[in-house]
Steps between C-alpha positions, in 0.01 A plus 500: 500500500745225406617473863141449617440241226814305593414520869147362451607229257790382718283491810217324318731242343673430831174438686349308208789253478504449876124438520502287184766271645308452822157449341634266231668285764181476707278419199756254363512306829118501509479361144752226578309408815174491305648260245638281779170488689256479207693248290726338760811586298826422687801730536692385191227580245419821690857618448468421128182711494686807630561674164138442396349631824713816506313680214172420677629653823621812314165523319329576833789682667572772240165691520493485881863614515421798276216607729708452814799692363282789373318540833830478689690757295224758455363457850844569645557799272163648597554443873839677481329795322708449188187524284403824676851639439478415129157666469626811687758544224222509241582152375217257428497176708475317168877556473553240773214274389577457131827302555297249702242478220773436241657236724158338557436494123827314442416263785158442339659378178725269702195378690322414172799286400503335844127424472559338162804299614341391829182354347666340197864400554477491879181296515616257231831446680329452835261242353786323326690464828179377668452246219857375528464454875145355509632147560720616788214703648255209473732251673588752771131562574423128497788419735398771748120507477427170320292700255548719193235703320515714184210608283245218464755235610575382852721215628492342846745226602563271795878541474784608270796266447767664287332581169205269561161602641350222712125433472410829334151627432494734199187709446411723206196720551235523222598755234322624183211258549736202525438281808751485780768232522633310803799266488602272790834333427755275665772754429565793269781724376514854364728622223497852357552593135496886501585522129180311415303681773419169667532321834495125440323288761610136499261269693521126577210259563224757534124521522356791303158654554361741239142604557312175544764291322750296704797315351779296656822523300801279581856594412650844457323776310602861425267797544597848365395811694522841332722753679258773386220320683727468805568875499870461424507516123600781270331379182164669565523878529237765550524836319611666826825301470572592137789731421397824328677384183281184494166677534485639144535158327262347757235764414533414130462127576192562717333712230570234238355232729182707551470549125547127434244409768241743360556368147467143626175587680359673190592202281347251747180706517476520120553125461241424768240719328575352156476141621209561736702382799343742746637308800842634401363849570387416854654661807667172595674472162612864503633508855852370411538769231370770734738393777798518264389841372436638852833375638694644204324837532586504873861419412502788250365746761770391746772534239384854414495592871848375595720771334285781643506339845878468507557858387245622756669299777840635398392862493354473847850619605441840339144523635616417853762778490245744355290445811777434755715809434230770550343314796838480675565871431157594629520289818858614579586188705869414534385153609425351160287212632209738569524651152537158343184361658311822427571424131493122508164454670304696233700315234411169665132594525463670159773401255526123548123433507459709183786307338358161601145579385606656170734208421225244570246690292747546212586128503128419478456745212260722695745793482763594242856399598598867542274508807777342709660848511202633699681474834809673358289782359326556835837515680648730234207743525520500880876555481461788253246669728727457805801636308294801396413563867871472600603750231228752586520482879 
């Protein structure tokens, strides 16, 4: 039995590492290209992003590599009648499957860590590099295309001379009910301050239009633009980018904020009734409180969902092997591509839609956070049924 175990584990590990290297390289190049195209980041900052993009590439590559290696190894063993030989000796096929399940379980724990690192440390580092290079990116785009756009801001220039933008038009789209802003200047300069999360716009002799107001301002003025608003900052983070260790304290803070908001609303209602100020109880007066309460409750739902989602994503490795191993044995194809797609297509059609829907519903509070495991449970049940068929027949 030990010889069979060593044989399966060695073969599985060999194929897994080979496939993991190839898939990680492909996904890594794709992620670098996406950053270069979407944000116009040049080669230097892209190289600095390398350690932060690698966990993200591994995050996607590990589950697929587990499925590919399981279908390869067990499909080849079945096609060479090794499974039949083992069963003819009165030995259960589970003897060759359980080492793969143990290996997939270990890979699942590693995948959970990779999910956590990729969305917290990796994303923060990537945004920090983007923030540090925003000035370089902006000038490069303006020199090549004479335009630069991020978030609600856009800049168009006639020419670029060194560090100076000639005859720029700076436009900020309307946001949060605030009217849009247009600035036409003689010249302008950009200077980034990543530590403060700000890109400073320095304009000279400009005409500003805000809504219906027009003002002509001589001399040089400075205009700060938030890097968060430009999509390059790291100061504003959603719960999906929190580390697992940060989620617990964030849940406590959200609950305390809900409690404070409810107490404030109760006190305001009591004061309004005592003083007879019934306008303070109108829908218009209560809307700010209700918005704060609704946004905090949504934040709390998302925080509760995140740990379950990351563990479910990580343990997709085990679920993929549970399905992939018996399917490969049953199909008996030495060409693993056929077995892989026979497993991957149902996973693509069933598992990922279930995961996406359950995560969205859990974040909205319509389902409990444990519901994100629904796709894993469906795969595990299907895998258990397939394994039972392999053992019996």
